[in-house]
SEVOPA-825959 format. One record per residue (C-alpha): x, y, z; residue number from 1; residue in three letters. Coordinates in steps of 0.02 Angstrom, whole numbers. Example, Ala and Ser with C-alpha at 12.3 -4.5 7.8 and 13.67 -1.06 7.14 Angstrom:
REM residues 2
     c1     c2     c3  nr rest
    615   -225    390   1  ALA
    684    -53    357   2  SER
//
This chain:
REM residues 532
     c1     c2     c3  nr rest
   4336   3233   5561   1  UNK
   4283   3414   5560   2  UNK
   4256   3514   5402   3  UNK
   4397   3626   5458   4  UNK
   4515   3479   5468   5  UNK
   4464   3414   5297   6  UNK
   4488   3587   5225   7  UNK
   4661   3609   5296   8  UNK
   4715   3438   5235   9  UNK
   4647   3467   5061  10  UNK
   4725   3638   5046  11  UNK
   4896   3577   5085  12  UNK
   4885   3425   4975  13  UNK
   4858   3542   4830  14  UNK
   5006   3648   4881  15  UNK
   5123   3500   4892  16  UNK
   5052   3408   4743  17  UNK
   5013   3560   4639  18  UNK
   5077   3462   4492  19  UNK
   4907   3380   4482  20  UNK
   4845   3541   4404  21  UNK
   4985   3551   4281  22  UNK
   4965   3394   4180  23  UNK
   4997   3394   3996  24  UNK
   5092   3556   4000  25  UNK
   5237   3513   3888  26  UNK
   5159   3618   3751  27  UNK
   5192   3803   3758  28  UNK
   5043   3904   3811  29  UNK
   4960   4007   3677  30  UNK
   4932   4193   3683  31  UNK
   4744   4177   3673  32  UNK
   4632   4299   3764  33  UNK
   4631   4268   3952  34  UNK
   4482   4182   4029  35  UNK
   4418   4291   4169  36  UNK
   4317   4160   4261  37  UNK
   4256   4200   4435  38  UNK
   4292   4052   4548  39  UNK
   4206   4130   4696  40  UNK
   4265   4204   4861  41  UNK
   4389   4341   4895  42  UNK
   4576   4344   4920  43  UNK
   4645   4402   5087  44  UNK
   4657   4576   5013  45  UNK
   4469   4568   4974  46  UNK
   4490   4577   4785  47  UNK
   4400   4468   4660  48  UNK
   4511   4326   4605  49  UNK
   4515   4320   4414  50  UNK
   4619   4219   4294  51  UNK
   4708   4369   4219  52  UNK
   4885   4377   4287  53  UNK
   4989   4524   4345  54  UNK
   5158   4445   4307  55  UNK
   5254   4510   4156  56  UNK
   5387   4375   4150  57  UNK
   5340   4196   4113  58  UNK
   5427   4052   4201  59  UNK
   5437   3871   4145  60  UNK
   5472   3733   4270  61  UNK
   5520   3551   4253  62  UNK
   5428   3442   4378  63  UNK
   5401   3257   4404  64  UNK
   5224   3191   4426  65  UNK
   5161   3025   4487  66  UNK
   5060   2934   4353  67  UNK
   5057   3089   4244  68  UNK
   4920   3128   4119  69  UNK
   4986   3231   3974  70  UNK
   4826   3316   3916  71  UNK
   4798   3499   3956  72  UNK
   4628   3558   4015  73  UNK
   4541   3714   4078  74  UNK
   4605   3699   4258  75  UNK
   4784   3695   4198  76  UNK
   4751   3840   4080  77  UNK
   4670   3944   4215  78  UNK
   4805   3913   4346  79  UNK
   4952   3930   4226  80  UNK
   4883   4091   4153  81  UNK
   4843   4165   4322  82  UNK
   5025   4155   4376  83  UNK
   5107   4160   4203  84  UNK
   5192   3992   4226  85  UNK
   5215   3835   4124  86  UNK
   5266   3658   4168  87  UNK
   5360   3519   4083  88  UNK
   5306   3354   4160  89  UNK
   5423   3209   4194  90  UNK
   5314   3056   4228  91  UNK
   5355   2934   4368  92  UNK
   5262   2780   4428  93  UNK
   5252   2693   4594  94  UNK
   5375   2566   4525  95  UNK
   5513   2688   4478  96  UNK
   5476   2843   4583  97  UNK
   5604   2813   4719  98  UNK
   5738   2752   4600  99  UNK
   5720   2901   4482 100  UNK
   5722   3032   4619 101  UNK
   5881   2959   4696 102  UNK
   5964   2952   4525 103  UNK
   5917   3132   4485 104  UNK
   5985   3197   4650 105  UNK
   6148   3098   4646 106  UNK
   6182   3145   4464 107  UNK
   6140   3329   4488 108  UNK
   6004   3316   4356 109  UNK
   5847   3336   4461 110  UNK
   5696   3436   4399 111  UNK
   5668   3615   4455 112  UNK
   5533   3551   4572 113  UNK
   5542   3372   4631 114  UNK
   5401   3279   4714 115  UNK
   5480   3149   4828 116  UNK
   5424   3002   4935 117  UNK
   5527   3067   5081 118  UNK
   5506   2965   5239 119  UNK
   5601   2931   5399 120  UNK
   5701   2791   5319 121  UNK
   5781   2908   5191 122  UNK
   5795   3057   5308 123  UNK
   5983   3029   5321 124  UNK
   6002   3040   5132 125  UNK
   5899   3199   5129 126  UNK
   6008   3280   5261 127  UNK
   6169   3233   5172 128  UNK
   6108   3298   5005 129  UNK
   6047   3458   5087 130  UNK
   6218   3486   5165 131  UNK
   6301   3452   4996 132  UNK
   6197   3588   4912 133  UNK
   6077   3483   4808 134  UNK
   5921   3576   4865 135  UNK
   5874   3758   4871 136  UNK
   5835   3832   5040 137  UNK
   5651   3871   5065 138  UNK
   5632   4038   5154 139  UNK
   5529   4075   5307 140  UNK
   5356   4112   5241 141  UNK
   5305   4245   5366 142  UNK
   5191   4383   5304 143  UNK
   5247   4363   5123 144  UNK
   5162   4193   5109 145  UNK
   5039   4199   5255 146  UNK
   4933   4051   5202 147  UNK
   5083   3937   5187 148  UNK
   5145   4001   5355 149  UNK
   4980   3952   5437 150  UNK
   5002   3776   5373 151  UNK
   5183   3764   5427 152  UNK
   5136   3824   5601 153  UNK
   5028   3668   5621 154  UNK
   5161   3543   5568 155  UNK
   5257   3434   5689 156  UNK
   5361   3339   5562 157  UNK
   5429   3495   5478 158  UNK
   5561   3535   5607 159  UNK
   5634   3359   5601 160  UNK
   5687   3395   5422 161  UNK
   5779   3555   5463 162  UNK
   5964   3555   5418 163  UNK
   6072   3683   5506 164  UNK
   5909   3765   5561 165  UNK
   5856   3790   5379 166  UNK
   5711   3720   5279 167  UNK
   5750   3625   5119 168  UNK
   5585   3535   5094 169  UNK
   5399   3569   5098 170  UNK
   5299   3427   5175 171  UNK
   5125   3381   5116 172  UNK
   5032   3413   5278 173  UNK
   4889   3301   5331 174  UNK
   4871   3338   5515 175  UNK
   4731   3403   5624 176  UNK
   4659   3573   5658 177  UNK
   4648   3661   5824 178  UNK
   4533   3573   5943 179  UNK
   4559   3400   5866 180  UNK
   4622   3280   5999 181  UNK
   4683   3155   5872 182  UNK
   4745   3194   5698 183  UNK
   4781   3091   5544 184  UNK
   4694   2933   5600 185  UNK
   4699   2801   5464 186  UNK
   4545   2725   5383 187  UNK
   4625   2552   5386 188  UNK
   4483   2436   5427 189  UNK
   4380   2287   5378 190  UNK
   4243   2315   5250 191  UNK
   4111   2182   5228 192  UNK
   3957   2114   5142 193  UNK
   3825   2197   5248 194  UNK
   3692   2124   5135 195  UNK
   3753   1950   5182 196  UNK
   3753   1996   5367 197  UNK
   3572   2053   5351 198  UNK
   3528   1894   5258 199  UNK
   3598   1794   5404 200  UNK
   3515   1905   5534 201  UNK
   3685   1959   5602 202  UNK
   3697   2142   5546 203  UNK
   3752   2265   5681 204  UNK
   3812   2445   5695 205  UNK
   3973   2389   5779 206  UNK
   4051   2219   5811 207  UNK
   4150   2153   5957 208  UNK
   4295   2039   5915 209  UNK
   4192   1884   5954 210  UNK
   4044   1947   5853 211  UNK
   4156   1980   5704 212  UNK
   4228   1805   5721 213  UNK
   4055   1726   5726 214  UNK
   3997   1825   5574 215  UNK
   4151   1773   5474 216  UNK
   4122   1592   5526 217  UNK
   3941   1605   5470 218  UNK
   3997   1669   5300 219  UNK
   4102   1511   5281 220  UNK
   3977   1386   5350 221  UNK
   3814   1455   5281 222  UNK
   3884   1514   5114 223  UNK
   3771   1664   5083 224  UNK
   3855   1708   4918 225  UNK
   3750   1718   4763 226  UNK
   3865   1598   4668 227  UNK
   3802   1453   4773 228  UNK
   3963   1355   4754 229  UNK
   4003   1333   4938 230  UNK
   4164   1432   4918 231  UNK
   4130   1581   5030 232  UNK
   4279   1632   5137 233  UNK
   4270   1728   5300 234  UNK
   4400   1866   5294 235  UNK
   4548   1917   5189 236  UNK
   4670   2061   5183 237  UNK
   4760   2171   5058 238  UNK
   4938   2106   5040 239  UNK
   5029   2248   5126 240  UNK
   4916   2232   5279 241  UNK
   4937   2044   5301 242  UNK
   4957   1979   5434 243  UNK
   5016   2118   5549 244  UNK
   4864   2228   5517 245  UNK
   4756   2094   5598 246  UNK
   4877   2061   5742 247  UNK
   4887   2249   5778 248  UNK
   4701   2260   5811 249  UNK
   4735   2150   5962 250  UNK
   4908   2217   6008 251  UNK
   4955   2385   5931 252  UNK
   5136   2371   5989 253  UNK
   5182   2205   5908 254  UNK
   5296   2280   5775 255  UNK
   5371   2433   5857 256  UNK
   5470   2501   6003 257  UNK
   5373   2599   6132 258  UNK
   5390   2677   6304 259  UNK
   5347   2563   6449 260  UNK
   5392   2605   6628 261  UNK
   5496   2753   6570 262  UNK
   5605   2650   6453 263  UNK
   5592   2594   6271 264  UNK
   5549   2411   6248 265  UNK
   5523   2299   6097 266  UNK
   5339   2263   6075 267  UNK
   5368   2092   5998 268  UNK
   5441   2020   6157 269  UNK
   5299   2078   6269 270  UNK
   5170   1949   6322 271  UNK
   5031   2043   6230 272  UNK
   5114   2009   6063 273  UNK
   5114   1821   6086 274  UNK
   4933   1822   6140 275  UNK
   4885   1922   5985 276  UNK
   4975   1799   5873 277  UNK
   4887   1653   5957 278  UNK
   4718   1733   5928 279  UNK
   4760   1763   5746 280  UNK
   4818   1584   5724 281  UNK
   4654   1524   5799 282  UNK
   4561   1616   5661 283  UNK
   4669   1535   5529 284  UNK
   4660   1361   5604 285  UNK
   4470   1374   5610 286  UNK
   4462   1420   5425 287  UNK
   4393   1593   5464 288  UNK
   4539   1676   5374 289  UNK
   4545   1638   5188 290  UNK
   4667   1493   5180 291  UNK
   4760   1553   5025 292  UNK
   4796   1720   5108 293  UNK
   4968   1656   5160 294  UNK
   5026   1642   4979 295  UNK
   4915   1779   4906 296  UNK
   4979   1929   4810 297  UNK
   4932   2107   4856 298  UNK
   4762   2115   4771 299  UNK
   4711   1932   4775 300  UNK
   4595   1951   4924 301  UNK
   4508   2097   4839 302  UNK
   4482   1990   4686 303  UNK
   4402   1858   4797 304  UNK
   4289   1992   4868 305  UNK
   4239   2056   4697 306  UNK
   4202   1878   4642 307  UNK
   4076   1862   4784 308  UNK
   4180   1734   4878 309  UNK
   4242   1837   5027 310  UNK
   4139   1911   5167 311  UNK
   4262   2034   5245 312  UNK
   4407   2127   5167 313  UNK
   4540   2227   5260 314  UNK
   4606   2380   5166 315  UNK
   4632   2568   5182 316  UNK
   4516   2646   5054 317  UNK
   4490   2827   5013 318  UNK
   4330   2881   4927 319  UNK
   4399   2833   4757 320  UNK
   4432   2655   4813 321  UNK
   4262   2640   4897 322  UNK
   4181   2702   4737 323  UNK
   4284   2588   4625 324  UNK
   4250   2431   4725 325  UNK
   4065   2468   4741 326  UNK
   4051   2502   4555 327  UNK
   4143   2341   4513 328  UNK
   4029   2245   4631 329  UNK
   3876   2312   4541 330  UNK
   3952   2269   4373 331  UNK
   3997   2093   4427 332  UNK
   3834   2061   4521 333  UNK
   3689   2153   4438 334  UNK
   3550   2200   4557 335  UNK
   3662   2203   4711 336  UNK
   3636   2340   4841 337  UNK
   3784   2452   4803 338  UNK
   3810   2525   4976 339  UNK
   3783   2362   5069 340  UNK
   3898   2268   4951 341  UNK
   4049   2357   5027 342  UNK
   4015   2432   5197 343  UNK
   4133   2477   5339 344  UNK
   4138   2351   5480 345  UNK
   4162   2447   5642 346  UNK
   4266   2325   5744 347  UNK
   4319   2328   5925 348  UNK
   4468   2228   5985 349  UNK
   4457   2091   6118 350  UNK
   4469   2224   6253 351  UNK
   4314   2310   6181 352  UNK
   4413   2457   6112 353  UNK
   4388   2537   5941 354  UNK
   4553   2511   5853 355  UNK
   4641   2645   5749 356  UNK
   4814   2692   5685 357  UNK
   4882   2868   5685 358  UNK
   5008   2918   5552 359  UNK
   5130   3062   5549 360  UNK
   5062   3229   5491 361  UNK
   5132   3222   5314 362  UNK
   5138   3095   5174 363  UNK
   5263   3159   5045 364  UNK
   5378   3305   5010 365  UNK
   5434   3431   4880 366  UNK
   5611   3494   4857 367  UNK
   5683   3624   4738 368  UNK
   5839   3612   4632 369  UNK
   5975   3721   4709 370  UNK
   6001   3799   4536 371  UNK
   5825   3872   4536 372  UNK
   5832   4062   4540 373  UNK
   5760   4162   4684 374  UNK
   5638   4242   4564 375  UNK
   5571   4076   4501 376  UNK
   5555   4010   4679 377  UNK
   5462   4166   4731 378  UNK
   5337   4145   4588 379  UNK
   5294   3966   4628 380  UNK
   5277   4002   4813 381  UNK
   5158   4143   4769 382  UNK
   5055   4021   4666 383  UNK
   5056   3896   4809 384  UNK
   5003   4028   4934 385  UNK
   4850   4066   4829 386  UNK
   4803   3882   4823 387  UNK
   4802   3886   5013 388  UNK
   4666   4021   5016 389  UNK
   4479   3986   5023 390  UNK
   4458   4026   4839 391  UNK
   4607   3918   4792 392  UNK
   4528   3777   4890 393  UNK
   4364   3799   4797 394  UNK
   4457   3795   4632 395  UNK
   4550   3637   4683 396  UNK
   4400   3542   4746 397  UNK
   4260   3605   4634 398  UNK
   4341   3679   4479 399  UNK
   4285   3840   4396 400  UNK
   4130   3929   4459 401  UNK
   4000   3945   4323 402  UNK
   4081   3804   4226 403  UNK
   4094   3658   4346 404  UNK
   3989   3721   4490 405  UNK
   3881   3865   4551 406  UNK
   3779   3915   4700 407  UNK
   3595   3874   4713 408  UNK
   3536   3970   4864 409  UNK
   3655   3923   5003 410  UNK
   3702   3756   4925 411  UNK
   3830   3709   4794 412  UNK
   3759   3643   4631 413  UNK
   3877   3545   4519 414  UNK
   3861   3573   4334 415  UNK
   3957   3423   4270 416  UNK
   3936   3237   4294 417  UNK
   4098   3186   4212 418  UNK
   4277   3195   4280 419  UNK
   4386   3327   4201 420  UNK
   4498   3246   4074 421  UNK
   4684   3278   4084 422  UNK
   4713   3349   4257 423  UNK
   4680   3186   4347 424  UNK
   4668   3302   4495 425  UNK
   4558   3201   4610 426  UNK
   4637   3034   4566 427  UNK
   4809   3102   4604 428  UNK
   4767   3165   4776 429  UNK
   4666   3012   4826 430  UNK
   4821   2948   4914 431  UNK
   4747   3024   5070 432  UNK
   4567   3047   5016 433  UNK
   4561   3229   5069 434  UNK
   4502   3300   4903 435  UNK
   4388   3154   4877 436  UNK
   4288   3202   5030 437  UNK
   4230   3355   4934 438  UNK
   4234   3284   4758 439  UNK
   4059   3290   4681 440  UNK
   4109   3161   4551 441  UNK
   4091   3030   4689 442  UNK
   3922   2993   4765 443  UNK
   3873   3073   4928 444  UNK
   3854   2898   5003 445  UNK
   4033   2850   4957 446  UNK
   4103   3013   5025 447  UNK
   4001   3000   5184 448  UNK
   4063   2824   5222 449  UNK
   4244   2882   5225 450  UNK
   4197   3031   5333 451  UNK
   4100   2919   5452 452  UNK
   4245   2799   5474 453  UNK
   4364   2943   5511 454  UNK
   4244   3026   5631 455  UNK
   4213   2864   5726 456  UNK
   4401   2852   5753 457  UNK
   4401   3028   5825 458  UNK
   4294   2971   5972 459  UNK
   4406   2937   6121 460  UNK
   4284   2854   6241 461  UNK
   4341   2681   6188 462  UNK
   4485   2712   6067 463  UNK
   4632   2593   6054 464  UNK
   4749   2709   5962 465  UNK
   4920   2666   5896 466  UNK
   4987   2842   5913 467  UNK
   5143   2917   5835 468  UNK
   5300   2946   5938 469  UNK
   5378   3082   5830 470  UNK
   5548   3078   5915 471  UNK
   5558   2891   5887 472  UNK
   5492   2900   5709 473  UNK
   5629   3020   5656 474  UNK
   5767   2945   5763 475  UNK
   5931   2902   5678 476  UNK
   6068   2790   5745 477  UNK
   6177   2652   5672 478  UNK
   6085   2499   5736 479  UNK
   5912   2576   5732 480  UNK
   5938   2623   5549 481  UNK
   6002   2448   5512 482  UNK
   5875   2341   5605 483  UNK
   5727   2450   5654 484  UNK
   5597   2349   5747 485  UNK
   5633   2197   5635 486  UNK
   5466   2218   5548 487  UNK
   5503   2107   5396 488  UNK
   5566   1970   5511 489  UNK
   5413   1985   5624 490  UNK
   5296   1977   5475 491  UNK
   5381   1823   5403 492  UNK
   5384   1734   5570 493  UNK
   5199   1766   5602 494  UNK
   5155   1697   5430 495  UNK
   5261   1543   5464 496  UNK
   5176   1516   5632 497  UNK
   5003   1530   5555 498  UNK
   5046   1398   5425 499  UNK
   5137   1282   5544 500  UNK
   5059   1142   5647 501  UNK
   5194   1166   5779 502  UNK
   5168   1257   5943 503  UNK
   5152   1444   5915 504  UNK
   5225   1494   6082 505  UNK
   5382   1390   6059 506  UNK
   5412   1457   5883 507  UNK
   5387   1636   5939 508  UNK
   5499   1622   6091 509  UNK
   5638   1548   5984 510  UNK
   5622   1695   5866 511  UNK
   5628   1821   6009 512  UNK
   5783   1738   6081 513  UNK
   5873   1738   5913 514  UNK
   5830   1922   5886 515  UNK
   5884   1985   6057 516  UNK
   6066   2030   6012 517  UNK
   6008   2150   5876 518  UNK
   5861   2218   5974 519  UNK
   5965   2253   6130 520  UNK
   6083   2361   6027 521  UNK
   5937   2463   5961 522  UNK
   5855   2482   6131 523  UNK
   6017   2548   6204 524  UNK
   6027   2677   6065 525  UNK
   5847   2730   6093 526  UNK
   5862   2748   6281 527  UNK
   6030   2835   6270 528  UNK
   5978   2950   6127 529  UNK
   5799   2994   6171 530  UNK
   5789   2986   6360 531  UNK
   5946   3081   6409 532  UNK
//
């Protein structure tokens, strides 16, 4: 992943999640003397960017924030003072985020600015609410907000959310820059005990499918764990990835519709899907997969890993997760090699292809209450546009120049070793890891690992990429909306097959036959709606 790509991603994440700067802002700002701190760089007009604002009228906004911290700090003070704005935070959690946003919209009581987990499955709701006047139209950015316009020009998903050719949402962009063949490739992967692999004489730069299998088997049979209890398991997975994440490495189409021979087909009924399931079942039957994985909760496999009883762990970590797991490993196992205790396992599938998943070019959205005045909207867009500049990016990723960082020759020198309290800025944006790639509060080794994994997935000489079909992703029709690709049913059936002593092929074929009436309705909608 190029520096340019990381920069673009990070810039936009700030714009769409600017609430991460505004934590703890329920108290009214004081009239203390402005802090004219130079954060480095120039604005597009070439003027020094200082904290003193040029806005006479102060605006206060209500805004929801995920896992909000309510303590103000110097980043909030600087940003709020610069644009003469204030924020009242409404906390939400992963558990109630979706429920609260739907309730706010339907009741007409939504915040001025609402951060929303807007995906393809609730696209229909978004369109209906837009037509009913719940959201304020977002203007064309053009030359008034040139930095936002540059970001919008790169988005593919944006136009799918247009209603009557108007924008009512701002998507948190995470796509690629010019020249990038593949964008937004996930870091989903196996991470493993490289120290154990070295102990067994089986450490490699990259593993074929068979080599990975043999290493996991060796973990079980030779029990290299320091607990010496003979309880080492081969591989396990985070709950949301089990078991389809493993099957997809072999057959990327198992749980989706895709184009084949000029028509949409259901991946689950193709011969490749059954073969992938058989290979996965072989791993389970041979005790290479942790046997309790079938009944495990989301984080149980990680707990096994942290306890020193699991050799490989499938997850999708940003820098923050890499750092957390490595730190917990050191705490639980004093003297362990921190980097080798949790290292990326570069794995090729049975066809000798490096597997990767591509996501859409956004991960969340922001909408504005239709009651918000034009003047208040203009102010916040002005503040966003600054965040999308080079100096705004430096502020977001490094903090205040002379306070949190400075230049030492041609290199950045960080002046603090502790995270800023209150803003929770880096933790909030770790959902994609973009800020974390530049966050000096994580070690260079932890940041580099995440970069290396992403960059390896940008190489196309042997890439097995599950790419995004944008037209399909945003497609709406009665049966497609109702059934989709039957992912929950596929997941449950695969788990049942893994746990069952009965013939896998017979069980799978019975499932395919029972599902055909629903699937055929969807396929007709797809071919009629997308190919005509």
